[in-house]
C-alpha positions as CSV (number, residue, x, y, z in Angstrom):
1,X,33.4,31.6,61.9
2,X,30.0,30.2,62.7
3,X,28.7,31.2,66.1
4,X,27.1,28.0,67.4
5,X,26.0,29.5,70.7
6,X,23.6,31.8,68.9
7,X,21.9,28.9,67.0
8,X,18.2,28.7,67.9
9,X,17.1,25.9,70.3
10,X,13.7,24.4,69.9
11,X,13.4,22.5,73.2
12,X,11.6,25.4,74.9
13,X,13.7,25.4,78.1
14,X,15.0,28.6,79.6
15,X,18.0,28.0,81.8
16,X,18.1,29.9,85.1
17,X,21.8,29.9,85.7
18,X,24.6,29.2,83.2
19,X,28.2,30.3,83.2
20,X,31.5,29.4,84.9
21,X,32.4,28.0,88.3
22,X,35.6,27.2,90.2
23,X,37.4,30.0,88.5
24,X,40.5,30.8,90.6
25,X,41.9,34.3,90.3
26,X,43.7,36.8,92.6
27,X,41.3,39.5,93.9
28,X,41.8,42.7,95.8
29,X,39.5,43.0,98.9
30,X,39.0,46.4,100.6
31,X,39.9,46.3,104.3
32,X,38.5,48.3,107.2
33,X,42.0,50.0,107.5
34,X,41.4,51.5,104.1
35,X,44.0,49.3,102.5
36,X,43.8,46.3,100.1
37,X,44.3,42.6,100.8
38,X,45.2,40.4,97.9
39,X,43.4,37.0,98.2
40,X,43.1,33.9,96.0
41,X,39.4,33.8,95.1
42,X,37.3,30.9,93.9
43,X,34.5,32.4,91.8
44,X,31.3,31.4,90.1
45,X,29.5,33.7,87.7
46,X,26.3,32.9,85.9
47,X,23.4,34.5,83.9
48,X,20.0,33.4,82.8
49,X,19.7,32.0,79.2
50,X,16.5,32.4,77.2
51,X,14.9,29.3,75.7
52,X,15.7,30.5,72.2
53,X,19.5,30.3,72.5
54,X,21.5,27.1,72.4
55,X,24.4,28.4,74.6
56,X,26.0,31.3,76.3
57,X,29.4,32.8,75.5
58,X,31.7,31.3,78.2
59,X,34.8,33.3,77.2
60,X,33.0,36.5,78.1
61,X,32.7,35.5,81.8
62,X,36.5,35.0,82.0
63,X,37.1,38.3,80.3
64,X,34.9,40.1,82.8
65,X,36.5,38.4,85.8
66,X,40.0,38.9,84.6
67,X,39.4,42.6,84.2
68,X,37.8,43.0,87.7
69,X,40.5,40.9,89.4
70,X,42.8,43.8,89.1
71,X,40.5,46.2,90.9
72,X,39.5,46.6,94.6
73,X,36.2,44.7,95.4
74,X,33.5,45.3,98.0
75,X,29.7,45.6,98.0
76,X,29.5,48.4,95.4
77,X,32.0,46.7,93.0
78,X,29.9,43.5,93.1
79,X,27.0,45.4,91.7
80,X,29.1,46.9,88.9
81,X,30.5,43.5,88.0
82,X,27.0,42.0,87.7
83,X,25.8,45.0,85.7
84,X,28.8,44.5,83.4
85,X,27.9,40.9,83.0
86,X,24.3,41.5,82.2
87,X,25.2,44.1,79.6
88,X,27.9,42.0,77.9
89,X,25.8,38.8,77.8
90,X,22.5,40.5,77.1
91,X,20.9,38.8,80.1
92,X,18.2,39.8,82.6
93,X,19.8,38.3,85.7
94,X,23.3,37.6,86.9
95,X,24.7,35.9,90.0
96,X,28.2,35.8,91.4
97,X,29.9,34.1,94.4
98,X,33.4,34.9,95.5
99,X,35.0,32.6,98.2
100,X,38.3,33.5,99.7
101,X,40.6,33.3,102.7
102,X,40.8,36.6,104.6
103,X,43.5,37.3,107.2
104,X,42.8,39.1,110.5
105,X,45.5,40.3,112.8
106,X,45.3,38.7,116.2
107,X,47.0,40.0,119.4
108,X,47.8,37.4,122.1
109,X,46.0,38.4,125.3
110,X,49.1,38.6,127.7
111,X,52.3,38.6,125.6
112,X,50.7,40.9,123.0
113,X,52.5,39.0,120.2
114,X,50.9,39.5,116.8
115,X,49.8,36.8,114.3
116,X,47.4,36.3,111.4
117,X,44.2,34.2,111.6
118,X,42.7,33.0,108.4
119,X,38.9,33.1,108.1
120,X,36.8,31.8,105.2
121,X,34.7,34.5,103.6
122,X,32.0,34.7,100.9
123,X,30.6,37.6,98.8
124,X,27.4,36.4,97.1
125,X,25.4,38.7,94.9
126,X,22.4,38.6,92.6
127,X,21.2,41.3,90.3
128,X,18.1,41.5,88.1
129,X,17.5,44.3,85.6
130,X,15.4,47.1,87.2
131,X,15.9,45.7,90.8
132,X,18.4,46.5,93.6
133,X,21.3,44.3,94.4
134,X,20.8,41.3,96.7
135,X,24.1,40.9,98.5
136,X,25.2,38.4,101.2
137,X,28.4,38.6,103.3
138,X,29.4,35.2,104.7
139,X,32.1,34.7,107.3
140,X,33.3,31.4,109.1
141,X,35.1,32.0,112.4
142,X,36.8,29.3,114.6
143,X,36.4,29.5,118.3
144,X,36.9,27.5,121.6
145,X,34.0,26.2,123.5
146,X,34.0,24.5,127.0
147,X,31.2,22.2,128.0
148,X,29.1,23.5,131.0
149,X,27.8,20.0,131.8
150,X,31.4,18.6,132.0
151,X,32.4,21.4,134.2
152,X,29.5,20.9,136.5
153,X,29.8,17.2,137.1
154,X,33.6,16.8,137.2
155,X,35.8,17.2,140.3
156,X,38.3,19.0,138.2
157,X,38.7,20.1,134.6
158,X,36.2,20.1,131.8
159,X,36.3,19.0,128.2
160,X,36.6,21.6,125.5
161,X,36.7,21.7,121.7
162,X,37.3,23.9,118.8
163,X,34.1,25.0,117.1
164,X,33.1,26.9,113.9
165,X,30.6,29.7,113.6
166,X,29.2,30.4,110.2
167,X,27.3,33.7,109.7
168,X,25.6,35.1,106.6
169,X,24.1,38.5,106.6
170,X,22.2,40.9,104.4
171,X,22.6,44.6,105.1
172,X,20.1,47.4,105.2
173,X,20.3,49.3,101.9
174,X,23.0,51.9,102.0
175,X,24.8,50.3,105.0
176,X,27.7,47.9,105.3
177,X,29.6,46.0,108.0
178,X,33.3,45.3,107.6
179,X,34.6,41.7,107.8
180,X,36.8,42.7,110.7
181,X,33.9,44.0,112.7
182,X,31.7,40.9,112.0
183,X,34.6,38.6,113.0
184,X,35.1,40.5,116.3
185,X,31.3,40.3,117.0
186,X,31.4,36.5,116.4
187,X,34.5,35.8,118.4
188,X,33.0,37.5,121.5
189,X,30.3,34.8,121.7
190,X,32.4,31.7,122.1
191,X,34.0,30.5,125.3
192,X,37.3,32.0,124.0
193,X,38.7,33.2,120.7
194,X,41.3,31.3,118.7
195,X,44.8,32.6,118.5
196,X,47.5,31.3,116.0
197,X,50.3,32.3,118.3
198,X,50.3,31.8,122.1
199,X,53.1,31.8,124.7
200,X,52.8,30.0,128.0
201,X,51.3,33.0,129.8
202,X,48.7,33.3,127.0
203,X,47.8,29.7,127.1
204,X,47.2,30.0,130.8
205,X,44.9,32.9,130.2
206,X,42.8,31.3,127.4
207,X,42.5,28.0,129.3
208,X,41.1,29.8,132.4
209,X,39.0,32.3,130.4
210,X,37.3,29.4,128.6
211,X,36.7,27.6,131.9
212,X,35.0,30.6,133.3
213,X,32.9,31.1,130.2
214,X,31.5,27.6,129.6
215,X,29.0,27.4,126.7
216,X,27.0,24.7,124.9
217,X,26.7,25.1,121.1
218,X,23.1,26.3,121.8
219,X,24.5,29.0,124.1
220,X,27.0,30.2,121.5
221,X,24.3,30.4,118.8
222,X,21.7,32.2,121.1
223,X,24.3,34.8,122.2
224,X,25.3,35.3,118.6
225,X,21.7,35.8,117.6
226,X,21.2,38.4,120.3
227,X,24.4,40.2,119.2
228,X,23.3,40.3,115.6
229,X,19.9,41.6,116.5
230,X,21.6,44.7,117.9
231,X,23.3,45.6,114.7
232,X,21.2,48.3,113.0
233,X,22.9,47.7,109.6
234,X,21.7,44.0,109.4
235,X,18.3,43.1,108.0
236,X,18.6,39.3,107.7
237,X,21.0,36.7,109.0
238,X,21.7,33.0,109.0
239,X,23.8,31.5,111.9
240,X,25.3,28.0,112.1
241,X,27.4,26.8,115.0
242,X,29.3,23.4,115.1
243,X,31.4,22.0,117.9
244,X,33.9,19.3,116.9
245,X,33.5,17.3,120.0
246,X,36.6,16.1,121.9
247,X,34.9,13.2,123.7
248,X,32.5,12.1,120.9
249,X,33.0,10.9,117.3
250,X,30.3,13.4,116.1
251,X,29.8,17.1,116.2
252,X,27.2,19.2,118.1
253,X,25.3,21.5,115.7
254,X,22.8,24.4,115.8
255,X,21.3,26.7,113.2
256,X,19.0,29.7,113.2
257,X,17.7,32.1,110.4
258,X,16.0,35.4,111.1
259,X,14.6,38.3,109.1
260,X,14.9,41.6,111.0
261,X,13.2,43.7,108.4
262,X,9.7,42.2,109.0
């Protein structure tokens, strides 16, 4: 049958990224406990397309992803997937994003009851022939924040809200930070962590802990930046913090990007 994708194109436009997006497949993610967590992943996988070619072979992307969905995936496997993609599609460059829900076990502070907290994660990787892998780990972590201003001016109480920290990091070559460790680092910088399961004694604890640890969104971001600077395995990071305000119909927001390798 005629291969239309390989027909020559005369418009002279090389496409930087072409491929598939919103592919949903089960993936196996390596955990810090040396086990595997099965996740439902939403994936995009693309390559560059030279100006001479009319189209790429879309079916090959699905073939590659279907094969790798049955294997454990972490930093090293992302590089192998992109090498496989470059070779099978005769490309110079490949890029892949995997978004998934990852579950972290949480232990309530007083009752010690166990529950599972879901966090949104991202593996984003780019590979060009002859160059090293460019890999980003992204994690979104919910937290509780309590307003210092409200605490200061009120005779009793203070308004609080649930917030969301978004961190993306690039590691120093040859080093890696586990999702579990990054989540713990992030949770430590809010007024109080989020717990899916709390009994009355736990609720008392988290309420009082947040009250004694009041923070603006700027405080959370700055403390998180200081903590990330101490991690020798990180060479670049992007931090976003957003508080879903309980007394306003808008959110409080802060963002910071820093390159530690310079």
